C-alpha positions, 0 to 999 in steps of 0.5 A: 168631229163626232163626240163619243158619249161618256160612260163614266163621270170624269170627276168621280168615275161613277156611271153617267145617266142620260137626262135629255134627248133632243131631235136633231131636226125639230129640236123637240126635247124629251127629259127624264132619267134614261138608263143606257142599254146593258151590253158588253159591246158598249164597253169596247173601244171604237176600233174594237166595235168597228172590228166587231161590226166587220166580223158580223157583216162577213158572217164570222168568216175569218178569211173575209176579214183577212181580205178586208183588212189585208192582214193574216189569219193569225192577226185576225184571230188575235184581234178577235181574241182581244175583243172577246177578252175585253168583253169579259169572256174567256178565250179558249186556246184552240191549239191546246184543245186540238192537241188534247183531243188527239191525246184523248183519241190516242188513249182510246186507241191504246185502250187506256180509256173507254169510249164512254170516258173519251166521249165525256172528255171530248165533250168537256173539252178534255178536262179531267178531274184528278180522281179519274186520271188514267182510269179505264 
């Protein structure tokens, strides 16, 4: 059974450092204090890493991930959002963004906002500061 490398001390919780590398073939040993690479991927569970590898292997094609895992599109999106959050990033709610985009376009069509303001809002994700609400 393959053992996973520990990241934290099981006694005090501080980070662990690798002190020895040993060749599996000739048993040559290299000793020192080696810092692990810094990546948010390293904080993921094995299951999350397998999902991330699959996602990369199919070049980010959610439909392909659906086929491989035999799950629905919303399930894949939920899994992806979970991995993104566990890596410490914020997940944007696409449905709200789409709804907000439609509101901005409607405001533009009705003349409530200018084309410049609409472009600015669309570029910023639809976030308005309080001073410019309903300004023309």
